[in-house]
N, C-alpha and C positions, 0 to 999 in steps of 0.2 A: 187699455194700453193706448188707444188713439188719444185719450185725454192727456196722458203723460207726454206723448210726442208733441202734442200742441203746446203744452206748458214749456217744453224744452225749446221749441221753436220760437216762442215769445221771449224767452228769458234773456238770451244774449247772442243776437247774430254775430257780433264781433268775435265772441269766444269761439262760435262754430267755424267761422272763417280763419282764425287763428289755428285751430286744430287742423283744418283742411290743408292750409299752407305749410304748416309744420310737417304733417305726415308726408306731403308731397316732397318737401325739401329733404326729409329723412330718406326717403327712398332714392332720390336723386343723389344724395351724399353717400349712400351705400355703394353706389354703382361707378361713379366718376374716377376714383382712384383705381379701380379694377380694369377699366377699359384698356389701358396700355398693354396690361398682361394678356388680355383676351386676343388683342391684334398680335402681339409678339408670338403667339402660338402658331401663327400662319405666316408672318412676315417680320423681318428685322428693320423695316423702314420706320424711323421716328417721324418722317414726313407724313406717313399715313395715319399715325396717332394724331399728329397736329391737325390734318384735314378732317378727322373725325369730330374734333372739337369745333372746328371752323363749320362744318356741316351743322351741328347743333345750333350754333349761333346764327347762321343764315336762315334756318328753318324758323327760329324765334323772330328774327328781324323781319321777315316777310310776313309772317302770320300774326304777329301781335296786333298791329293795327286793323287786320281783317276781323279777328276775333273781338276786338274792341267794338268795332262798328256793328257786328252781329249781335253783341249783347246789347247795343242800343235798340235794335230791332226786335228781338225776341226775349229780352230779359237777361239778367246776369246768371240766375241759377242754372239754366240749362247749358250754358256755356262753361261755367265753372265745373259742374258735375261731369259734363262730357269730356272735358280736358283731363280731369282725374281719371276717368275710366280709360281714355286714350293712353294716358301715361302707364296705366296697368297693363294694357295691351303691349306697349312698347317694352316694358320690363319683362313680360313673359316672352316675347320674340327674342329678347337679348338672352335669356335663359336657354332657349332652344339654340341660338346662335353659338353660345358658349359651349353647349354639349356637342354640337356638330362641327365646331371650329370653322364656322363659315364666315368669311369676311363680308360677302355681300349682305348676309342677313344682319351683321353687326351694324353696317351702315344704315341699312333699312330701319333697324330698330332705334338708332340714334336720331335719324331724321324724324321719325314719329314721335320720339321723345321730345326733341325740340319743338315740333309743332304743338304738342300737348303742353309744353312749358311756356307757351307764349300767352298763357292766361293771366300773368301778373297784373297787366294794366286793367283787365276786368276785375280782378280782386280788389284792386285799388279803386276802381269806380264803385264797387259794391260798398266799400268803406265810405266813400264820399256820398252815396245815396243814403246810407244808414246813420249817419252822424250829423249833428248840427255843426256849423263852422268852428265853433269854439273847442269842440271835441275832435276834430278831424285829425289834427297832428298826433293825438294820442292814438287814435284808431290806426292811421298809417304807421305809427311806431310799432304797433303790435305786428303788422305784417313783417317789418324788419326784424323784430325779435324772433318770430317764427322762422324766418329765413336763417338767422344766425344759429338758433338752437338745432335746427334740422341739419345744417351743414357741419355743425360741431360734433353731433352725435352719430350721424350717418356714417362717416368714414371709418370710425372705431368699430361699430357694428359690422359693416361690410367686409373690413379687413379680417376681423375675427372669423366671420362666417365663411370667407373664402378659403380657410384651411380645410373645409369640407368639399371644396370645388368651387370654381369661379362662377358656376351658374346658379348656386345656392343663394347668394345675396340677391340676385335678380329675381328669383322665385319669391323670396320673402317681400322684396320691394313691389312685385306684382300684387301679392296678397294684401299688403298694406294699401295699395292704391284701390283695390276692389272694395275693401272694408271702407276706406275713405269715401268712395263713390256712394256706396249704400248709405253711409252716415249722412252725406250731403243730400241724398234723395229724401231721407226720412225727416231731417231735422232743419236743413237751410231753407229759410223762407225767401221768397223773391223780394228784391229791394227796389225794383224799378216798376212802378205801376203802368198799366197799359196806357193810360192817358198821357204819360211822359215819355213814351217811347217815340223814336224818330227813325226814318229810313236813311241811315248813313250809307254812303257808298262803300262797297265791299271791295277795296282795292289795297295792294300792297303798299307800305310805307315809302315815302319819297326821300331818299337820303340826301341827294345833292342839294336839293331846294333848301332845307333848314341850314345845311352847313354854310351855303354861300350867304344867306341872310345873316347868320351869326358872324361871318367873317367880315361883314360890312361895318361892324362896330369896332372901332380902331382900338379902344382901350382893352378889349377882351382877347384880341389876337394872340398876344404872347401867352396868355393864360391858357387859351384853347390849345395852342401848340404844345405847352407843357403838359396838358392833360393827356393829349394823343401820345406823346412820348413815353409818359410813365405808364400808361395802360397798355402800350405795346410792350414794355419791359415785363409788365406782370402777367399779362394775358396768357403767355405760353407757358408760365410755371405750373399751372394746375395739371395740364395734359402731359408735360414733358417731365416733371419732377420724378414720377415712379421709374421712367426709364434712366434718368440721371442716377438716382439713388441705387437702382439695381446694377447699373454698369460699373459704378465707382465703389460701392460698398456691400453689394450683394443683397440688398434689402428685398424681401418678398412682399406680397400683396398685404400680409398681416402687419408688417412693420410699417409700410406706407400708409395704410388705414389709420393706425394709430397716430402717426405723425400728422396726417391731415386733420385728424381731431384735434391735436394740439395747436396747430395753426389757427383753426376755427375758434378755439378758446381765446387765443391772444387777440383775434380780431374782435370778438365780442367784449372782452374786457377793455380793449382800447375804446370801443364806442361807449361803453357803460361807464367807465371810470376816469379815463384820461382826457377826452376831449372837452367835457364839461369843466374840468378844473384848469386845464392849460389854456383854453381859449381866452378867458377873461385876463390871465396873468400875462400871457405872451403876445396875443393878438393874432389874427389869421396869417399875415405875411410871414412871421417867424414859424408858425406852425407849418406852413407850406415848405419853406426852406429847410427846416429841421427834418421833417418828414422825407423830403426828397434826398437830402444828404445821407439819411439813414438807409434809404432803399439803394442808392447808388453803392455805397460801402458794402452793405450786406449782399447785394447781388454778386459783386466782384468777388468777395471772400467765400461766397458759397461755391463758386467755381473752383477755388483753391483749398476747399475744406480737407483737412488731413485725415479725418475719420468721420464715422456716421454720427457720433454723438455731438460733433461740432455743428451739425445742421439744425439742432434744436435751438440754440441761442441765435444763430444767425438768421434763419427763416422767421423765428419768432419775432426778432427785432424788425425783419423785413415787413412782417404783418402789421406791426405797431406803426412803422413809418408810413405805410400805405394808408392805414386807417387814419392817421393824422393829416396826411397830405391832401387826400382826395376830398374830404368834407369841407376843408378849409378853402381849397381851390374852388369848389362848387359854389360856396357862399360868396367868395370874391367875384366870380364871373357873374353871379346874380345881382350883386350890389352894383357892379360897373355897367350891367346892362342898361340900367335906368327903368323908370316905370312903364314907359310905352312899349319896351321891347323885350320884356321878361320872357314871353312865350316863345318869340322867334329865337332868342339867344339860347335859352335853356333846351329848346328843341333841337337846335343845332348841335349843342354840346351832347346830348343823348345819341344823336345820330354819329357823331365822331366815336363816342364809346362803343356803339354797335360795330363800327367799322374795325376798330382795334381787337374786339372779340373774335372778329372773322380772320383778320391778318395775322394776329399775335401768335396763335398756336402753330399755323403753318410756317411762319418764319422760324420759330423755335426748332420745329422738327427738321427743317431744311438745314439749319445750322448744326444741329446734332449730327445729322447724317454726313455733312460735308467736312466739318471741322472737329468733331468729337464731342463727348458729353459735356465738358466744360463750356463749350462755345456759347450755348444760349444764355448763360448766366454772365459770362464776360461781355457779350453783346448787350444784354439787359443792363448790366452796369453803366455801359456807354450811353445807352438811351436814358437812363435815368440821370445821368451826369448832364446830358443835353437838356433834359427837362429842368433841372436845378439852374443851369446857367440861364435858360430862357425866362423862367419864373423870376429869377433875380433881376434880370434886365426889366421886365415888365412891372415888378413890384418896387423898383428903386425909388420913385417918387414916394410911395407909402413908407418905406424904410427911412428914407430921408426926413420925412415929417415926424416920424417917431422920434428920431434922434433930436430933432430941433425941440419938440415938446419935452423930452427928457432934460435937455440942457436948461430949458426955462423953468 
């Protein structure tokens, strides 16, 4: 038996990491659409639901650099396996909280889940350790594929299981995490040899410094502002949508779980099929503007949807628009940063994205409570329109050059 395990550990570390990330995202995807219903059993406040998502983002934001530095000291394997087992503990606590209908326990479980979910930079570092430079993009692409598949299949499974009780999907997610942790303990080899380990300082990330550094690059400022606006528009959708669909159309946790799976499928198909074909034909500036225009229109129309079936094409197109705009914007920011400032600018962009994940859900919840269910989507449409105008101003030289080249 030990010989079999040894052979599996040598066969494909990338496959093992793929399975670990997939199972982790599967469990996460099963739980997220159900959290608003768990909160609503004790409180009618949409702001509380938004703060729950903000808490998850804050835990990830604070602990991701700490865990990354810890993995530089003790190795990637113990951090990855420990985070998987920590996620299992969070899901088990969430199942207890759902049974007891305890809001404090729900918040504690989400905070623990956010801390455990801060292991993605460590998983990326594992890929970097385990692959030569020429294969690194493919390895990191596997992480993205595991993300997409887990977030596509998880909501449908969680929604269907929730018909037996809101705590049932959490229990299954805890079981998956436990099996995932055992799987990692048995099969995942260490990627960072002892001689390559370093004592990095274990401190939380600094948001303000990278943002200020990125903002000093004049050419990227309007694009960074567009990224902030579009992510603020989109960040509140995941936590707020179950409340909106329930208030407007009476959708329960099962219908929301199936819908989230549909949105995940649209996002995966956009990444897999559309971007590679449209980018050479249209170029990144037109992809940005087209994606942002689609987002703005679909968010506004979602607020005015006449029936539940109309949400499928609207939010499906919204996922497509987001999937087109964000990668194209990221590529343009990277290109405008220049060779000597790539790290600073991209680090600043990631810090801004983290900030929107903290603020967006709370803003959406507050709008829902103060102005009614359509308000977060009308507000999101205005934010996406602002992103469109800002990006158009920032990209005007590029668009003008395209027009000149076409006339020639």
